[in-house]
N, C-alpha and C positions, 0 to 999 in steps of 0.2 A: 514354208519347207524349204531349210538351203541349198545348193547348189547342190554340193556333193549330195544330200538324202538323194538328193530327183539323179542326180549320175546312177547311180548304184541302183536309182529301183524302172532305172531308162537299162539300165545292163543286164538287169534279173530277168525283166521278159522279155532280154532281145537270146538270154543265154536259155533261157526254155525253150521257145522256142527250134535254135537252134541243134537243143539238144531232142526235141520231135522229131522235126522234120532227119535228122539225122538217124533217132531211129526207125525209120518209113521205109529210109532209102535204104539201111541193113536188110529187113523185112522181104522191099525187095529184091536185094539179092540172093536170100537165103531160098525165094521162092523160082528162083533161075528167071527173075521177071524185067526186063530191059530199062539200061538204067537212063531218069529223067534226068537233064540240065539244070542244074541253079545254077543264079548265082550266091561264089561266095561271101562271109558275109567278112563286114571291116574289123572290126571288134570282133579279138580272140573270143570261144569261147572254153567255158571251161575245163570241155574236150580237150579245146587244143591246148592248154596253160600245163594241164598234166601232161600229154605226150609229150610238149617240149619240157618240160620241166625234171620228168622221167628221162625222156628219150627215147621215147617208141617209138620205133618200125607200125607202117600201113597197118599191117595185119597186129600188128600186138592192140593198136586203137580198135580194130572190128572187134575182140575178145574183149577186152573193157564194155568196148560198148554191147554187144552181148552179153555176159553179164548185168549189166545193165536194165538190157529188157529187161531179160527175165522180174525184175524188181517193175518193175515202173508201165510194163505194158502187158492182159489182163492176155489181151489176149498171143505172146507171144511163148508159152512153153505151142498152143496150139501147131505156131509155126515152126516151131525146133525139132517135135515131134514129124510131120510131112516131108524138112527138107531130110535130101538127099545125106546120106553117108552122116544123118541123125542114130542109124538101127533104130529105131520105131523110140527112141527115149526123151521127152516130154522135157528139156532142160540142157541150156551149154555144156556141149565139150568140147574136147582138144579135136574128134575125130571131126565134130560138125564143122568145125575151124577150118581142116584142111582142104575138108572138100567143094564148101562150098567161098571162100577166099581165096583171093592170087595173091603174090606173093605172100605163100603158106613159106616157116620156115618150124627145122623142126626145135631150134633152140629156144625158138618162143620160152616154153615148158622149162627152162634149166633152169639149178639153181639161185648162180650168178644174173641169168636174164633177168629186165627189172620186175616183169612181174610176179614172180614169187619170192625176188629181192626185195620191194618192195611191198611185197604182201597185200599186193594189187586186188592180186586176184589170190581168193582157193578153192581147193581139193576138200572137202571132211569126208567124203567118201576112202576106201577101197577098195577099189577099184582099177585099172589097169590103166592104164595113163592118157588114151586115149578117150575111155570111155568114161571114165570119169565125171564124175558132176564135176564143171568148173560157177561158184562163185562169185561176185563183189566185194571188197571188203565195205563194211555200211561205213566206218568215215570215208571210202574214196565216194562211195554212191552220194553224198552229201554234199561233197564235193562235187561231183558231175550237176548236181542240183542247185549249185546254189549257197548252199545252208551253212554258212562259217561257227566250225564248232569248234575244238577242241576235241579230240578220240577220246571217247568216255574210259578208255583204260589209261590213262593220262592224269585223271583228274583229281585220281588221289596219292601223284607224285610233285606232279609242279601244280602252280600259283602263276596268273600272273598279276605280272609288278604294271601296274598299273599307276598308278601316283608314286610321285616324287619329289623331294627337294631342296633346297636351295644348296650349289654348291660355294663355298667358300675364294677368291680370284685360285690362291694358292693347291685347290686341288683340280678350278680351273684348270690351270694353265695344261694336265697334262689333258686334256679329251684334245688338239688338235693331234699330238704321236697317234693315239689311241682307233681315231678315224684312221688316220693315215694307211694304221700296220690293219684297217683292214675292209678300207676302197682300194687295196690293190689288188692284182690282178694272179695272185695264189691259191692251187688249189690246192689243195683242203688251201682253207682263209686260215691264219697263225690263230691257239688260242690266247685271251690274256689272262693270264697271274697277274691279280690282283693280289700285295703284299701287308702286314701293318695292322694298327691294334683295332687301324676304325672300320666298324664294320659293314653303318651306317655307312657312313661316305662311300665304299665301296660298290653299297648297292646302288647308292645317288649314283658314282658316276653312269655304271655299267647303263642303267636307264637313260641319261642323258646321250651317254650313247649313241644308246639305240635307237634315242629320239633325232638327233640328227642325221642319223642313217631312216629313218621314215618306217623301221621293223617293229613287231611286236614284239617286248622279254620275258620271259617265262623266268622263277628259279625253283632249284630243284636244291631243296641239305641234303647234303652230304652223308646224311643219316637213314634217310630213305633211302638211298640205294642196295636193292640185292644185293649176297655176298658170296651168293653160287655164280657164279660164273652161265650158268646158261640163264638163269633168267634175269640177267643183267642186262647179256645180247639183246635178249631180246625185246626188253625194256627202250637199252639203249635205240633198235632199229626204227619204235613205234615212235622213238622220240625226234630222230634224222627225216624220218618223212612227215612226219608234223612241222619240224624246222621246213624244210624244201617247200612244205605247201603254203605253207607263211610267209614265208621268208623272213623266219627268228629266231631271233639270239638264248644263249641260256644261261644265267646265271648261276654257275652252282657255286652253293654257299660251302664252302670246307671252312668255315670260323667258329663252330661247335664241333667240332670232329676233333677227339679226342688224338692222336698220335699212336698211344700206347696198345687199339685196336686195328695189328697187322693185316685179319680182312679188312674191314674198312678202306684201308691204306691200296693195298691193290684192286678192287673197284672202282676207287675214286682215280687212278691212275692207267686201269684199264680202259676205263669210262675216257678217258683224256684223248686214251690211242681213238678209242673204236670213233670219236663221234669229228665226221667233215666238217659239217657246218659247224657257223659262226656261236662257243663258246667260252663266256669269262669266266673266271678258275678263283674265287675270294681265298684267299686264307690265315693266316697269323703270319705263316714262315715260311719264305720256301721250298715249293716242291722240289723232289729230284727230280733227278733228268725223267725222261721218259719218251717215247716212242716217235714226239707230234714237234710239231717248233712250239713255241713261244715266247712272250712276249711279255717280259719279267718289271711290272712298275712297286716302288713301294711308298704307297699313298700314307703320308702319316695326317694327322690329328689338324687342326686349322690353331693357325697361328695364335697367338695371348690376342692379336690388337683382331686380329680373327673371328676370336669366340669373346672378346669385345667388343664391337659391335654387332653378334648374334645376340648378345645378350638385350641390347640395348633395340636392338629391331625387336626378339618377342616378349618385352618390359612392355614396349610401348603402350598407352604416350608417354609412360611414370615413366618408365627405365629412359628420358632424356635426360635426365638431372641427376644419370647415378653413375658421374664418368667417371670421378676418383673412385667411389666407393664401388668400382665392382670391380674394381686392383685386384683386392684380397682376393675374392670370389673367384676368376682366374688363376692366380696363383697357385689357389688350395686343387681346383677341381676340372682335372685336367677334359671336358666333356666333347665330343662333336657333336656338328650343326642342330641336329634331330635330338642330340641329347637336355640342346636349350629350350629349344623351343618345348620340347614335348614336360620340362622339368614346370619352364615358365605356364607354361597354359593345360600342370595338373595344381595351382596353388589357389588353396579355396579362403573366398577373404581380401584381406587385405595383402598391397603385391610387397609387399613391409621388409627390409634386408634381413630379419634376425629370420623372415616363413620360408623366404629365399633362400637360406646357410643354412634354413634344422633338409625343406627338403632338398638340395640337395648334397646333404650327409647321405639322408633317404636310400636316395637312385645310388650311391658311389657303394655302399655297403651288399647293397643286393645282388652282385654276384659274389663275396667275400665271404657273406653267409654261412654258403654252403662248404669250405674248403679250411675254413678257424673259428674260433669260438671268441662271439663279441665278449667286447667285457663292460659293461655299464652300469656308472658309480660315479657320486660326486665330492674326490676326495678332493683339499687346498692346501696349499702351502705351509695350512693350520696345521693338519693334521698327519705331518709326518716331523723325525727329529735324525738331523745328524749334522755332522760336526759342519762350519761354512765354509769350507773349502767345498765339498760334493755339494754343496748348497750353490754355493756359485754358475757349478760344475752348471748342473741340470737349473738354472734361468738362464745359465750361454746358451742351450739348446734350446730353449721357449724363443727366447729374443731371436735366434738366428732365425728360429721355422719363420717366423710372421715375419721378419725382415725379409724374407729370401726373393720375393718378388720386387724389393730392389735393387739386391743387389746384383740378384742373376738377369732378371730383363730389364729393368731399366736404367743399370750399370754395368749393363752386356758381361757378366762373366760365362752368362748361357751358349754366346756366340764361337766365343772360344772353344766348347768342348765343357761339355755334360759331365763329364769324366769329376768324381769327386765332389761336386754337388750338390751330390747328399748325403742328406743326413745324418749321419751312420755311428750307432753309439752302442760300449759293452758297456754293461752292471754288473761288478762279479762283489760278489759274500755271500757269507750262509744265510742258510734261507727260513724268515721270515726275519730277515733286516732292511724290507723296505724298496725291493726292486722293482716288485706287482705297481706297489702302490707309488712310485717317484713317472712308473710310466701313465699308472691310472690322473695322477696331480696334469702334467703333463701337453692329453686327452686334453685333461676336465676346463685347464687353461685355456687353451683356445679350440674350446668348441669341435674337435675332432672324433673319428669314432676311435675305438681300443680294438684294438683284434690280438688275439691268445694264438699259437701258432706254437705246437708244440713238436718239437724237430725230433726230439725220438721216433713220431707217427713221421714224422717225413722217409726220413732216410731212413731209405731201401737196400740187401741185401743185392738186390741186379742194379746188372749197371745200368745205366743211362738216364731213372728211371726217377733221384732224387734230383735230378734237374728238369726231370719234366714238370714232379710237383711244389718245386718251390717257385718253375717258373706260371706254373699256373697259380700263383696263394699269386704274388710279384703280376702278373696280369690285370690278377682282380682288382687287385689295390688302387695302381695306376688312377685311374677314372677318379677317385675318390681321396687318392693321397694318404688314409687312413694310416695310424702307432701303427706297425706293427713290432710284436711281444713275441720273441723265437723267443723260448726258455727250453730251459737243455742242451744248451752249445753246445757244453760237451759229449754228446749223443756224434759232431759231428765236425769238430774240433779238437785237435788231441796234438800232440808230439809227434812233429811230423819226425819216424823212423827214414831206414836205410830201405829206396824203394825193391821190393825185394821180387813182387808179382801185381800181376792188371792190378789185382783189385789194390796195392798202397796207391798207385798213377790214377784210377777214374777215384777212387776218395780223396787226394790233393785237387781232382778237377769240379768235385761237388764242391769244397770249399773255393776253389773262386768263381766259383762260376755265384756264389753266393755273396760274399764282396763285392764280385763288379753289378750283381743287379741293386746290391746296399748303395753302394755311392753311389748308380742311377736313380735309385728312383727318389722323386718326387715331393715324397713327406720324407716321416721317422720311422725311422728303422730300428730294433734296439732287440740283441742279444743278452740274454742272459747266465750264467754259467757262476755256480757253490767253487771250482778253484780255478781259479784263472789261471792257478801256474801250470798248469795244464796246456794252457796256448798255447803257440806258438809266435815268436817275438812278431818273428815277418809275415804273421797274422797279422796281430793283434796294429799297428803300425797304419794295416789301412784301416781302419778306421776312427775317423774323428771324436769320440771322444771316450773318455773312462773315465767312471764310477764308479769306486771301488768301495763299498757298502760295508764297513763294519762292523763290527757286535756290536753292539753298547757297552757304555763304561755302565757308569751307576748313574754318574748326575743324567746324563741320557736314559737311563729309566727314568730316573724321574720325573724326569719334564711326559715320559712319555705317557706314564701314571694318571699326568694330573691335565693331560691331551683325551684321552681313551675316550673317555663316556661322553655321548653327546651331551650336551644342557638341557635338555630337560628327561636324562636319565634324574633319579632322588635318591641322592648319595647321601648318607654321613656321615658324620667322624671318620674317614680313610687318613691309613697312614705311610702317609707318599714315601717318607723315608723308608717306612718300616717296606710296605711292597717293590723299592729299590735294590734292596737287597738280592734279591733275586737274582740269576743269573742265568737269567730269557732269554728271547728276543724281543721286539715289538709284534712278531707275529702270530707269538706263544702270549703275550699279554692282551692281545686281539678276542683272541679266545678264552685265556682268565674271566681277562671283563665280561663275558658276550654271557657265559658259564652261568657267573656271579648275579649276570638283571634277569635270569630262568627261574634262577635258584630264589630270591627276593620276592620276584613275578609271583612267583608259587606261591608263595607267604603271605604274599601282601605285606610285606615289607621295603623297607628304605632297604637301597643295596651299604652294607655291612661289610664290616674284616670278615665277622665267623660266611658270611658266599661268600666272601670273598678266599679263604680257605678254603674251599672245598672243591672248591673251582681250582683251586693251586692244585692240590692234592689228583684231583682227574688229569689236571694238564699230563704232572710229571707224571703218573705212569705210563700213559697214553705216548710219554719220550722216553720212559723205561729208565727212569735217571732219579737219584733220592733225593730227598731236602734234605741239605744238612743243618746241623744245628747253629749254622751262622746265618741263614738263612732262614728257620724258624728261632730263632732266640727273641724270648718275648709273647711266640704265639701262645703256647701251652703253660 
């Protein structure tokens, strides 16, 4: 048995003796028997602590003890009934206390006085104030008897934070200031507002802070806060009493909070204002002003060097030999320390670079999959036909994304400013000319996920909602650095006209916000449009790359037809030059090839020109476009 355990057992025994001795003295007081002299204990009992914590007077102390006696002593009901002032009632009452205890005062049962404000006692009946039964709260009874447990009414709301990870030096440097803020003499202490994208680091910092101050820490997700103010205040009162009893701190977790929920926003603000005990608020963005002192600290993700060190430690012993090979991983995936250890620990089999890379992709895509459509395909440069200039631009894009770590981190460009370091591109051209295919090729070559975001669905008519939708997408994508394909850019961009009203002004704010996030995004963000001429040149200048996807000429269409069928597809006597005369885009060509393949498979034949003719007629009907004689020459 260790020393701490022995001390706890000794205190529990001494507390029990002290409580029973206090109850015996109270019984003699009720029976009007002479007081016996007793030596005061050198160790404060739970009752002593309760009185000190809540500032109880001697009279209020005896009321608490009177109610506790009713629960702990089988003969206490008879003692109460026989006592003067009880009116024969076998229960504790305020009238009994007034008649029996010295230093009595009427305001002991006022709503603002400690007994009722902190709900140390309850009045379950509907009788008069003097005769009504008084009952001790169960949590307070357990406290008096030395039983340490969380109030069961809080079990569905808060959870203890017992385990916490190590934090990197850049985050640990913040701890000293947080400790100083809470060690001061201000009452109430300031609430600490931890902002930034690293949710696990904020939780770990709060846990380290609580450990440094030797106090327990509990977590309350903001989604569990009642939006009814009466229920909220009831829950807050229970928590604050618990915090006082345990000398505990609360971690109010607002990282997953939907800022568009006005009722929840009000509940969070009200909780911060009501709670006067130690409170840490974790939030993505700083909250608006509330009626309480807030110390706001921005928590950044670990630096690249710290992430690299964390990977080496998490992959040990294999990670020690990965020094140079971890650079690409750190550059692409902006993981917290928690995410690094969790990802490394979840690897199955050999901890190879390939396994690790794909494990990081899986983790990085988890939040984004709820907000965008993941496109999974494996096209290569062989699958796209474009003029040489456009291909060079696309390959330059790929090169810059591969070398981002060297230029931005090793060569110091990121130290000056993150603005303009993001890879942003506009893919412009008619439908079916390869814009999405080019994005798929870039993502596949770089072994990254590709997510398609339909801007027409993101844009909202409500002021401020578009930015919130875009913020959720970029915040979710930052960790994994996926390739983001914003389709239908025309839904947001357009020729800026004279600002006539507030909606025109906010439309420009939405565009500026999107471009700002694209410029700072650590991955590749692509906008697509069918109408480049409708875009404002001022916006186009803020994009790093512009790729014009032209409608294919006959030579390019012939090349597309040569590449369109997979090597495994059986074909026979296809007239490429005749097919190239069809004035259609690559997307239409793919659709025709696929439909022809199905027709041939159903007939158990090789893919031949008659199958393609049927598929061509079907495609033209879909396009509501007539087949010209020039296109059909020699087919009939």
